LUMMIMI-729473 format. One record per residue (C-alpha): residue number from 1; residue in one letter; chain; x, y, z. Coordinates in nm, 3 decimals. Example, Ala and Ser with C-alpha at 12.3 -4.5 7.8 and 13.67 -1.06 7.14 Angstrom:
2
<n->1 res->a chain->A x->1.230 y->-0.450 z->0.780> .
<n->2 res->s chain->A x->1.367 y->-0.106 z->0.714> .
***
This chain:
361
<n->1 res->m chain->A x->7.192 y->7.925 z->-1.584> .
<n->2 res->k chain->A x->7.203 y->8.294 z->-1.664> .
<n->3 res->p chain->A x->7.146 y->8.261 z->-2.041> .
<n->4 res->f chain->A x->6.839 y->8.046 z->-1.966> .
<n->5 res->k chain->A x->6.711 y->8.311 z->-1.724> .
<n->6 res->y chain->A x->6.732 y->8.587 z->-1.983> .
<n->7 res->f chain->A x->6.564 y->8.382 z->-2.256> .
<n->8 res->r chain->A x->6.293 y->8.288 z->-2.008> .
<n->9 res->n chain->A x->6.244 y->8.657 z->-1.935> .
<n->10 res->y chain->A x->6.210 y->8.730 z->-2.306> .
<n->11 res->f chain->A x->5.935 y->8.467 z->-2.327> .
<n->12 res->y chain->A x->5.753 y->8.645 z->-2.045> .
<n->13 res->y chain->A x->5.805 y->8.977 z->-2.224> .
<n->14 res->l chain->A x->5.626 y->8.845 z->-2.534> .
<n->15 res->k chain->A x->5.354 y->8.687 z->-2.322> .
<n->16 res->s chain->A x->5.292 y->9.010 z->-2.131> .
<n->17 res->f chain->A x->5.285 y->9.209 z->-2.454> .
<n->18 res->f chain->A x->5.018 y->8.997 z->-2.620> .
<n->19 res->n chain->A x->4.814 y->8.931 z->-2.305> .
<n->20 res->r chain->A x->4.867 y->9.276 z->-2.156> .
<n->21 res->q chain->A x->4.972 y->9.110 z->-1.829> .
<n->22 res->s chain->A x->5.198 y->9.289 z->-1.582> .
<n->23 res->r chain->A x->5.508 y->9.134 z->-1.430> .
<n->24 res->i chain->A x->5.646 y->9.407 z->-1.210> .
<n->25 res->c chain->A x->6.024 y->9.407 z->-1.173> .
<n->26 res->q chain->A x->6.063 y->9.754 z->-1.030> .
<n->27 res->i chain->A x->5.852 y->9.978 z->-0.809> .
<n->28 res->c chain->A x->5.912 y->10.345 z->-0.749> .
<n->29 res->l chain->A x->5.758 y->10.383 z->-0.404> .
<n->30 res->s chain->A x->5.703 y->10.738 z->-0.284> .
<n->31 res->v chain->A x->5.689 y->10.711 z->0.093> .
<n->32 res->t chain->A x->5.601 y->11.076 z->0.165> .
<n->33 res->d chain->A x->5.541 y->11.410 z->-0.003> .
<n->34 res->q chain->A x->5.705 y->11.584 z->0.291> .
<n->35 res->c chain->A x->6.018 y->11.758 z->0.165> .
<n->36 res->n chain->A x->6.286 y->12.000 z->0.284> .
<n->37 res->s chain->A x->6.353 y->12.123 z->-0.070> .
<n->38 res->r chain->A x->6.148 y->12.366 z->-0.278> .
<n->39 res->c chain->A x->6.214 y->12.245 z->-0.631> .
<n->40 res->t chain->A x->6.072 y->12.445 z->-0.919> .
<n->41 res->q chain->A x->6.021 y->12.132 z->-1.132> .
<n->42 res->c chain->A x->5.821 y->11.947 z->-0.866> .
<n->43 res->s chain->A x->5.517 y->12.056 z->-0.671> .
<n->44 res->a chain->A x->5.492 y->11.755 z->-0.441> .
<n->45 res->w chain->A x->5.642 y->11.954 z->-0.152> .
<n->46 res->k chain->A x->5.341 y->12.188 z->-0.163> .
<n->47 res->s chain->A x->5.094 y->11.908 z->-0.092> .
<n->48 res->y chain->A x->5.114 y->11.903 z->0.287> .
<n->49 res->l chain->A x->5.144 y->12.282 z->0.306> .
<n->50 res->l chain->A x->4.818 y->12.325 z->0.115> .
<n->51 res->d chain->A x->4.642 y->12.035 z->0.287> .
<n->52 res->p chain->A x->4.807 y->11.917 z->0.615> .
<n->53 res->s chain->A x->4.549 y->11.637 z->0.646> .
<n->54 res->l chain->A x->4.723 y->11.453 z->0.358> .
<n->55 res->k chain->A x->5.005 y->11.365 z->0.597> .
<n->56 res->e chain->A x->4.761 y->11.144 z->0.789> .
<n->57 res->k chain->A x->4.663 y->10.966 z->0.467> .
<n->58 res->e chain->A x->5.010 y->10.827 z->0.398> .
<n->59 res->f chain->A x->5.011 y->10.451 z->0.360> .
<n->60 res->k chain->A x->5.069 y->10.233 z->0.663> .
<n->61 res->l chain->A x->5.336 y->9.966 z->0.683> .
<n->62 res->s chain->A x->5.066 y->9.697 z->0.701> .
<n->63 res->e chain->A x->4.917 y->9.815 z->0.370> .
<n->64 res->i chain->A x->5.245 y->9.781 z->0.180> .
<n->65 res->e chain->A x->5.301 y->9.444 z->0.346> .
<n->66 res->m chain->A x->4.961 y->9.325 z->0.224> .
<n->67 res->m chain->A x->5.041 y->9.441 z->-0.130> .
<n->68 res->i chain->A x->5.377 y->9.261 z->-0.127> .
<n->69 res->k chain->A x->5.229 y->8.937 z->0.006> .
<n->70 res->t chain->A x->4.913 y->8.915 z->-0.206> .
<n->71 res->s chain->A x->5.019 y->9.046 z->-0.550> .
<n->72 res->k chain->A x->5.133 y->8.771 z->-0.787> .
<n->73 res->s chain->A x->5.250 y->9.033 z->-1.037> .
<n->74 res->l chain->A x->5.535 y->9.106 z->-0.793> .
<n->75 res->n chain->A x->5.688 y->8.759 z->-0.820> .
<n->76 res->f chain->A x->5.957 y->8.908 z->-1.046> .
<n->77 res->l chain->A x->6.019 y->9.210 z->-0.821> .
<n->78 res->n chain->A x->6.390 y->9.283 z->-0.793> .
<n->79 res->t chain->A x->6.422 y->9.658 z->-0.737> .
<n->80 res->i chain->A x->6.255 y->9.917 z->-0.516> .
<n->81 res->s chain->A x->6.323 y->10.289 z->-0.547> .
<n->82 res->l chain->A x->6.235 y->10.467 z->-0.225> .
<n->83 res->t chain->A x->6.153 y->10.823 z->-0.312> .
<n->84 res->g chain->A x->5.937 y->11.120 z->-0.215> .
<n->85 res->g chain->A x->5.930 y->11.408 z->-0.129> .
<n->86 res->e chain->A x->6.236 y->11.343 z->0.083> .
<n->87 res->p chain->A x->6.207 y->10.977 z->0.190> .
<n->88 res->i chain->A x->6.443 y->10.998 z->0.489> .
<n->89 res->l chain->A x->6.189 y->11.230 z->0.657> .
<n->90 res->r chain->A x->5.953 y->10.935 z->0.700> .
<n->91 res->k chain->A x->6.009 y->10.788 z->1.046> .
<n->92 res->d chain->A x->5.933 y->10.424 z->0.960> .
<n->93 res->l chain->A x->6.136 y->10.419 z->0.636> .
<n->94 res->i chain->A x->6.369 y->10.147 z->0.762> .
<n->95 res->d chain->A x->6.076 y->9.934 z->0.883> .
<n->96 res->i chain->A x->5.925 y->9.955 z->0.532> .
<n->97 res->a chain->A x->6.251 y->9.850 z->0.368> .
<n->98 res->q chain->A x->6.311 y->9.565 z->0.613> .
<n->99 res->m chain->A x->5.963 y->9.426 z->0.557> .
<n->100 res->i chain->A x->6.006 y->9.433 z->0.177> .
<n->101 res->n chain->A x->6.351 y->9.274 z->0.205> .
<n->102 res->k chain->A x->6.209 y->8.999 z->0.426> .
<n->103 res->e chain->A x->5.949 y->8.908 z->0.164> .
<n->104 res->h chain->A x->6.187 y->8.946 z->-0.133> .
<n->105 res->k chain->A x->6.534 y->8.832 z->-0.027> .
<n->106 res->g chain->A x->6.812 y->8.988 z->-0.229> .
<n->107 res->i chain->A x->6.603 y->9.278 z->-0.356> .
<n->108 res->r chain->A x->6.795 y->9.591 z->-0.450> .
<n->109 res->f chain->A x->6.704 y->9.928 z->-0.305> .
<n->110 res->f chain->A x->6.769 y->10.275 z->-0.443> .
<n->111 res->l chain->A x->6.731 y->10.537 z->-0.170> .
<n->112 res->q chain->A x->6.676 y->10.875 z->-0.333> .
<n->113 res->s chain->A x->6.757 y->11.200 z->-0.158> .
<n->114 res->n chain->A x->6.827 y->11.568 z->-0.215> .
<n->115 res->g chain->A x->7.123 y->11.539 z->0.022> .
<n->116 res->l chain->A x->7.024 y->11.840 z->0.234> .
<n->117 res->n chain->A x->7.020 y->11.648 z->0.563> .
<n->118 res->s chain->A x->7.360 y->11.484 z->0.555> .
<n->119 res->e chain->A x->7.359 y->11.342 z->0.907> .
<n->120 res->k chain->A x->7.020 y->11.174 z->0.875> .
<n->121 res->l chain->A x->7.092 y->11.042 z->0.524> .
<n->122 res->i chain->A x->7.417 y->10.877 z->0.632> .
<n->123 res->e chain->A x->7.239 y->10.731 z->0.935> .
<n->124 res->r chain->A x->6.970 y->10.584 z->0.708> .
<n->125 res->a chain->A x->7.233 y->10.461 z->0.462> .
<n->126 res->k chain->A x->7.414 y->10.275 z->0.739> .
<n->127 res->e chain->A x->7.089 y->10.109 z->0.845> .
<n->128 res->m chain->A x->6.990 y->10.017 z->0.488> .
<n->129 res->v chain->A x->7.319 y->9.850 z->0.391> .
<n->130 res->s chain->A x->7.316 y->9.647 z->0.713> .
<n->131 res->f chain->A x->7.041 y->9.424 z->0.568> .
<n->132 res->s chain->A x->7.017 y->9.499 z->0.196> .
<n->133 res->d chain->A x->7.189 y->9.587 z->-0.131> .
<n->134 res->t chain->A x->7.134 y->9.963 z->-0.136> .
<n->135 res->t chain->A x->7.251 y->10.239 z->-0.367> .
<n->136 res->m chain->A x->7.229 y->10.598 z->-0.250> .
<n->137 res->c chain->A x->7.079 y->10.822 z->-0.520> .
<n->138 res->v chain->A x->7.146 y->11.193 z->-0.487> .
<n->139 res->s chain->A x->7.024 y->11.467 z->-0.721> .
<n->140 res->i chain->A x->7.233 y->11.755 z->-0.852> .
<n->141 res->d chain->A x->7.063 y->11.989 z->-1.099> .
<n->142 res->g chain->A x->7.343 y->12.226 z->-1.191> .
<n->143 res->i chain->A x->7.651 y->12.391 z->-1.045> .
<n->144 res->n chain->A x->7.639 y->12.634 z->-0.752> .
<n->145 res->s chain->A x->7.367 y->12.899 z->-0.800> .
<n->146 res->t chain->A x->7.197 y->12.705 z->-1.081> .
<n->147 res->h chain->A x->7.131 y->12.410 z->-0.851> .
<n->148 res->d chain->A x->7.024 y->12.644 z->-0.571> .
<n->149 res->k chain->A x->6.775 y->12.816 z->-0.800> .
<n->150 res->v chain->A x->6.628 y->12.491 z->-0.932> .
<n->151 res->r chain->A x->6.605 y->12.344 z->-0.582> .
<n->152 res->g chain->A x->6.472 y->12.664 z->-0.426> .
<n->153 res->i chain->A x->6.718 y->12.654 z->-0.134> .
<n->154 res->k chain->A x->7.013 y->12.890 z->-0.105> .
<n->155 res->g chain->A x->7.336 y->12.704 z->-0.036> .
<n->156 res->s chain->A x->7.186 y->12.365 z->-0.127> .
<n->157 res->f chain->A x->7.459 y->12.285 z->-0.382> .
<n->158 res->k chain->A x->7.734 y->12.322 z->-0.124> .
<n->159 res->t chain->A x->7.544 y->12.112 z->0.129> .
<n->160 res->t chain->A x->7.456 y->11.834 z->-0.117> .
<n->161 res->k chain->A x->7.812 y->11.823 z->-0.252> .
<n->162 res->q chain->A x->7.944 y->11.775 z->0.101> .
<n->163 res->t chain->A x->7.689 y->11.496 z->0.155> .
<n->164 res->i chain->A x->7.802 y->11.315 z->-0.160> .
<n->165 res->k chain->A x->8.166 y->11.338 z->-0.052> .
<n->166 res->k chain->A x->8.081 y->11.198 z->0.292> .
<n->167 res->l chain->A x->7.891 y->10.909 z->0.135> .
<n->168 res->h chain->A x->8.188 y->10.841 z->-0.093> .
<n->169 res->d chain->A x->8.439 y->10.857 z->0.192> .
<n->170 res->d chain->A x->8.227 y->10.612 z->0.393> .
<n->171 res->g chain->A x->8.224 y->10.366 z->0.103> .
<n->172 res->y chain->A x->7.860 y->10.379 z->-0.003> .
<n->173 res->e chain->A x->7.756 y->10.311 z->-0.361> .
<n->174 res->i chain->A x->7.634 y->10.638 z->-0.511> .
<n->175 res->s chain->A x->7.421 y->10.714 z->-0.813> .
<n->176 res->l chain->A x->7.410 y->11.078 z->-0.921> .
<n->177 res->s chain->A x->7.107 y->11.198 z->-1.114> .
<n->178 res->c chain->A x->7.039 y->11.525 z->-1.292> .
<n->179 res->n chain->A x->6.705 y->11.653 z->-1.418> .
<n->180 res->i chain->A x->6.752 y->11.838 z->-1.747> .
<n->181 res->t chain->A x->6.546 y->12.158 z->-1.778> .
<n->182 res->p chain->A x->6.575 y->12.487 z->-1.967> .
<n->183 res->a chain->A x->6.721 y->12.631 z->-1.644> .
<n->184 res->n chain->A x->7.026 y->12.402 z->-1.633> .
<n->185 res->y chain->A x->7.069 y->12.246 z->-1.980> .
<n->186 res->l chain->A x->7.409 y->12.414 z->-2.027> .
<n->187 res->e chain->A x->7.557 y->12.251 z->-1.717> .
<n->188 res->i chain->A x->7.503 y->11.876 z->-1.762> .
<n->189 res->k chain->A x->7.866 y->11.811 z->-1.857> .
<n->190 res->k chain->A x->7.982 y->12.038 z->-1.573> .
<n->191 res->v chain->A x->7.786 y->11.828 z->-1.324> .
<n->192 res->w chain->A x->7.948 y->11.513 z->-1.463> .
<n->193 res->d chain->A x->8.298 y->11.665 z->-1.446> .
<n->194 res->e chain->A x->8.241 y->11.784 z->-1.089> .
<n->195 res->f chain->A x->8.138 y->11.445 z->-0.950> .
<n->196 res->k chain->A x->8.260 y->11.173 z->-1.187> .
<n->197 res->d chain->A x->8.547 y->11.069 z->-0.958> .
<n->198 res->i chain->A x->8.334 y->11.014 z->-0.648> .
<n->199 res->v chain->A x->8.013 y->10.855 z->-0.782> .
<n->200 res->d chain->A x->7.955 y->10.506 z->-0.918> .
<n->201 res->y chain->A x->7.669 y->10.580 z->-1.159> .
<n->202 res->f chain->A x->7.537 y->10.881 z->-1.345> .
<n->203 res->s chain->A x->7.203 y->10.939 z->-1.507> .
<n->204 res->c chain->A x->7.028 y->11.242 z->-1.648> .
<n->205 res->r chain->A x->6.698 y->11.287 z->-1.820> .
<n->206 res->p chain->A x->6.451 y->11.561 z->-1.920> .
<n->207 res->i chain->A x->6.222 y->11.640 z->-1.629> .
<n->208 res->a chain->A x->5.903 y->11.439 z->-1.623> .
<n->209 res->v chain->A x->5.591 y->11.648 z->-1.679> .
<n->210 res->g chain->A x->5.300 y->11.458 z->-1.527> .
<n->211 res->a chain->A x->5.067 y->11.386 z->-1.238> .
<n->212 res->f chain->A x->5.324 y->11.220 z->-1.009> .
<n->213 res->f chain->A x->5.531 y->11.537 z->-0.965> .
<n->214 res->k chain->A x->5.214 y->11.746 z->-0.994> .
<n->215 res->t chain->A x->5.355 y->11.926 z->-1.299> .
<n->216 res->s chain->A x->5.099 y->11.822 z->-1.561> .
<n->217 res->e chain->A x->5.050 y->12.177 z->-1.688> .
<n->218 res->k chain->A x->5.411 y->12.298 z->-1.669> .
<n->219 res->n chain->A x->5.513 y->12.279 z->-2.032> .
<n->220 res->e chain->A x->5.787 y->12.536 z->-1.973> .
<n->221 res->f chain->A x->6.009 y->12.245 z->-1.867> .
<n->222 res->v chain->A x->6.008 y->12.094 z->-2.219> .
<n->223 res->l chain->A x->6.339 y->12.150 z->-2.401> .
<n->224 res->n chain->A x->6.338 y->12.332 z->-2.736> .
<n->225 res->k chain->A x->6.551 y->12.222 z->-3.031> .
<n->226 res->k chain->A x->6.846 y->12.449 z->-2.949> .
<n->227 res->q chain->A x->6.853 y->12.325 z->-2.590> .
<n->228 res->r chain->A x->6.828 y->11.962 z->-2.698> .
<n->229 res->n chain->A x->7.121 y->12.000 z->-2.939> .
<n->230 res->s chain->A x->7.331 y->12.150 z->-2.663> .
<n->231 res->v chain->A x->7.252 y->11.860 z->-2.431> .
<n->232 res->i chain->A x->7.332 y->11.603 z->-2.701> .
<n->233 res->k chain->A x->7.678 y->11.755 z->-2.753> .
<n->234 res->q chain->A x->7.744 y->11.739 z->-2.381> .
<n->235 res->l chain->A x->7.628 y->11.379 z->-2.350> .
<n->236 res->k chain->A x->7.871 y->11.270 z->-2.622> .
<n->237 res->n chain->A x->8.149 y->11.371 z->-2.383> .
<n->238 res->i chain->A x->8.010 y->11.168 z->-2.094> .
<n->239 res->n chain->A x->8.117 y->10.838 z->-2.253> .
<n->240 res->y chain->A x->7.760 y->10.732 z->-2.322> .
<n->241 res->a chain->A x->7.897 y->10.442 z->-2.528> .
<n->242 res->k chain->A x->7.913 y->10.256 z->-2.194> .
<n->243 res->n chain->A x->7.608 y->10.417 z->-2.034> .
<n->244 res->l chain->A x->7.301 y->10.273 z->-2.200> .
<n->245 res->f chain->A x->7.056 y->10.499 z->-2.018> .
<n->246 res->v chain->A x->7.243 y->10.818 z->-2.112> .
<n->247 res->y chain->A x->7.266 y->10.686 z->-2.468> .
<n->248 res->q chain->A x->6.889 y->10.636 z->-2.466> .
<n->249 res->v chain->A x->6.837 y->10.993 z->-2.347> .
<n->250 res->s chain->A x->7.060 y->11.125 z->-2.624> .
<n->251 res->r chain->A x->6.879 y->10.913 z->-2.881> .
<n->252 res->i chain->A x->6.539 y->11.049 z->-2.774> .
<n->253 res->l chain->A x->6.660 y->11.408 z->-2.779> .
<n->254 res->f chain->A x->6.820 y->11.362 z->-3.122> .
<n->255 res->n chain->A x->6.554 y->11.181 z->-3.320> .
<n->256 res->q chain->A x->6.276 y->11.099 z->-3.072> .
<n->257 res->k chain->A x->6.337 y->10.724 z->-3.102> .
<n->258 res->r chain->A x->6.383 y->10.482 z->-2.817> .
<n->259 res->f chain->A x->6.632 y->10.198 z->-2.795> .
<n->260 res->f chain->A x->6.385 y->10.003 z->-2.581> .
<n->261 res->p chain->A x->6.007 y->10.048 z->-2.608> .
<n->262 res->c chain->A x->5.833 y->10.197 z->-2.307> .
<n->263 res->r chain->A x->5.670 y->9.920 z->-2.100> .
<n->264 res->a chain->A x->5.564 y->10.127 z->-1.801> .
<n->265 res->g chain->A x->5.275 y->9.956 z->-1.626> .
<n->266 res->y chain->A x->5.389 y->9.617 z->-1.754> .
<n->267 res->f chain->A x->5.724 y->9.587 z->-1.577> .
<n->268 res->s chain->A x->5.729 y->9.893 z->-1.348> .
<n->269 res->v chain->A x->5.485 y->10.112 z->-1.159> .
<n->270 res->i chain->A x->5.493 y->10.420 z->-0.942> .
<n->271 res->i chain->A x->5.303 y->10.429 z->-0.612> .
<n->272 res->t chain->A x->5.222 y->10.751 z->-0.429> .
<n->273 res->p chain->A x->5.218 y->10.801 z->-0.050> .
<n->274 res->t chain->A x->4.837 y->10.769 z->-0.058> .
<n->275 res->l chain->A x->4.859 y->10.446 z->-0.265> .
<n->276 res->d chain->A x->4.753 y->10.575 z->-0.605> .
<n->277 res->v chain->A x->4.925 y->10.367 z->-0.875> .
<n->278 res->y chain->A x->5.057 y->10.509 z->-1.203> .
<n->279 res->p chain->A x->5.250 y->10.352 z->-1.492> .
<n->280 res->c chain->A x->5.519 y->10.624 z->-1.480> .
<n->281 res->s chain->A x->5.602 y->10.972 z->-1.354> .
<n->282 res->a chain->A x->5.520 y->11.143 z->-1.686> .
<n->283 res->c chain->A x->5.162 y->11.028 z->-1.736> .
<n->284 res->p chain->A x->4.850 y->11.244 z->-1.685> .
<n->285 res->e chain->A x->4.613 y->11.213 z->-1.391> .
<n->286 res->d chain->A x->4.358 y->11.000 z->-1.581> .
<n->287 res->w chain->A x->4.620 y->10.730 z->-1.638> .
<n->288 res->c chain->A x->4.600 y->10.634 z->-1.271> .
<n->289 res->f chain->A x->4.529 y->10.260 z->-1.237> .
<n->290 res->g chain->A x->4.338 y->10.334 z->-0.918> .
<n->291 res->n chain->A x->4.400 y->10.328 z->-0.545> .
<n->292 res->l chain->A x->4.526 y->10.017 z->-0.366> .
<n->293 res->r chain->A x->4.296 y->10.079 z->-0.072> .
<n->294 res->d chain->A x->3.996 y->10.019 z->-0.296> .
<n->295 res->v chain->A x->4.113 y->9.664 z->-0.379> .
<n->296 res->d chain->A x->4.245 y->9.542 z->-0.042> .
<n->297 res->c chain->A x->4.597 y->9.647 z->-0.146> .
<n->298 res->n chain->A x->4.613 y->9.381 z->-0.420> .
<n->299 res->l chain->A x->4.812 y->9.532 z->-0.705> .
<n->300 res->d chain->A x->4.697 y->9.263 z->-0.949> .
<n->301 res->a chain->A x->4.337 y->9.379 z->-0.913> .
<n->302 res->l chain->A x->4.431 y->9.723 z->-1.044> .
<n->303 res->l chain->A x->4.674 y->9.620 z->-1.316> .
<n->304 res->e chain->A x->4.459 y->9.342 z->-1.463> .
<n->305 res->s chain->A x->4.125 y->9.521 z->-1.442> .
<n->306 res->e chain->A x->3.956 y->9.644 z->-1.758> .
<n->307 res->k chain->A x->4.067 y->9.996 z->-1.674> .
<n->308 res->g chain->A x->4.421 y->9.870 z->-1.611> .
<n->309 res->k chain->A x->4.437 y->9.697 z->-1.949> .
<n->310 res->k chain->A x->4.308 y->10.010 z->-2.123> .
<n->311 res->i chain->A x->4.577 y->10.219 z->-1.957> .
<n->312 res->k chain->A x->4.846 y->9.973 z->-2.066> .
<n->313 res->m chain->A x->4.713 y->9.998 z->-2.420> .
<n->314 res->m chain->A x->4.750 y->10.375 z->-2.393> .
<n->315 res->v chain->A x->5.111 y->10.318 z->-2.284> .
<n->316 res->n chain->A x->5.161 y->10.106 z->-2.597> .
<n->317 res->n chain->A x->5.038 y->10.394 z->-2.811> .
<n->318 res->c chain->A x->5.202 y->10.673 z->-2.613> .
<n->319 res->r chain->A x->5.428 y->10.903 z->-2.812> .
<n->320 res->k chain->A x->5.497 y->11.151 z->-2.535> .
<n->321 res->y chain->A x->5.869 y->11.084 z->-2.570> .
<n->322 res->e chain->A x->5.847 y->11.242 z->-2.918> .
<n->323 res->t chain->A x->5.714 y->11.575 z->-2.787> .
<n->324 res->e chain->A x->5.825 y->11.595 z->-2.423> .
<n->325 res->f chain->A x->6.123 y->11.355 z->-2.449> .
<n->326 res->c chain->A x->6.013 y->11.157 z->-2.146> .
<n->327 res->i chain->A x->6.208 y->10.865 z->-2.008> .
<n->328 res->n chain->A x->6.263 y->10.744 z->-1.653> .
<n->329 res->e chain->A x->6.490 y->10.488 z->-1.494> .
<n->330 res->p chain->A x->6.227 y->10.248 z->-1.351> .
<n->331 res->e chain->A x->6.054 y->10.177 z->-1.683> .
<n->332 res->f chain->A x->6.382 y->10.170 z->-1.876> .
<n->333 res->f chain->A x->6.578 y->9.929 z->-1.658> .
<n->334 res->s chain->A x->6.282 y->9.702 z->-1.587> .
<n->335 res->t chain->A x->6.216 y->9.670 z->-1.961> .
<n->336 res->a chain->A x->6.587 y->9.599 z->-2.019> .
<n->337 res->h chain->A x->6.547 y->9.275 z->-1.823> .
<n->338 res->f chain->A x->6.318 y->9.148 z->-2.096> .
<n->339 res->q chain->A x->6.488 y->9.296 z->-2.403> .
<n->340 res->i chain->A x->6.733 y->9.010 z->-2.422> .
<n->341 res->f chain->A x->6.850 y->9.044 z->-2.782> .
<n->342 res->r chain->A x->6.888 y->9.422 z->-2.793> .
<n->343 res->l chain->A x->7.065 y->9.424 z->-2.457> .
<n->344 res->f chain->A x->7.294 y->9.140 z->-2.565> .
<n->345 res->f chain->A x->7.404 y->9.306 z->-2.886> .
<n->346 res->w chain->A x->7.444 y->9.646 z->-2.723> .
<n->347 res->l chain->A x->7.683 y->9.499 z->-2.467> .
<n->348 res->l chain->A x->7.856 y->9.295 z->-2.736> .
<n->349 res->i chain->A x->7.940 y->9.614 z->-2.924> .
<n->350 res->h chain->A x->8.006 y->9.851 z->-2.634> .
<n->351 res->d chain->A x->8.096 y->9.666 z->-2.317> .
<n->352 res->l chain->A x->8.221 y->9.307 z->-2.333> .
<n->353 res->p chain->A x->8.316 y->9.281 z->-1.960> .
<n->354 res->t chain->A x->7.961 y->9.370 z->-1.857> .
<n->355 res->l chain->A x->7.822 y->9.127 z->-2.113> .
<n->356 res->w chain->A x->8.025 y->8.843 z->-1.964> .
<n->357 res->k chain->A x->7.931 y->8.937 z->-1.607> .
<n->358 res->n chain->A x->7.557 y->8.969 z->-1.675> .
<n->359 res->f chain->A x->7.502 y->8.675 z->-1.907> .
<n->360 res->f chain->A x->7.763 y->8.410 z->-1.842> .
<n->361 res->s chain->A x->7.947 y->8.449 z->-1.511> .
***
């Protein structure tokens, strides 16, 4: 039945494109802006320091439950990325995940973390895998002092590296991610070499400059031509022939062209701790679909409103990837579900075992 499923998905892709309807496969759910890191490329951690009252405005479990139960656009939901801030600092994190898993059996979770609190992360990982398919996602943004500088915490590289090793030794599935900035662009291959034997997946991408990370005005994170060329050379040595996302990143940096079109807002959304909804992490503030609390937590009401359709049209016409080289995993992998022919031929050329597993087994 798998070939039928993928061709059915392609039909829905065409239908959503022409009707501007959303069928959300993946949600990046930020559960808190509270964070024990002080990253230079993200200002979310400053939110509660500048305005402590925001902590009280974080969404309640009942609000997310209402969204999950009442939004027809989530019928295709298959992946939730739990992020922040530092998501493990939210006390009811497991309750949130269990509720979502109850409503969408078999859903896959990605639990993102900076790895600074090893004991708590492993405790949360143990709880998550007890009822769900969960991948632990840990960020490394350089080697030793480079990572420490980017993350704003002295000794953070050593701590996070130890956390990754503990997760590996305990048998958890690990995805390693690296944000590419002018501060660490020379060390992408070094990060890969350091961790390739103990992680299951690797992704890297230019840092998103937008409202979600509160970095809309920080253009100093955009890579120049010399930096991009250096990154491209490094990515060629990370076997991107079998890593479609890394290949996409290299393609964007090289000639500003995407393998898949961006369908953020159609197949993926990002939700903040206060329930603002955005198409992606790289969009400006005025691309916000709205707040779920204003529509009784019904996601459809935001996505299919006149404002929502206008924003999705802006996504269609967005060329930000040509100037700021933006790409993120939620929009890429959710779109891949519907790009049946491109995905099929990519795997046919580069990875026959994966092709057989995904389409025919």
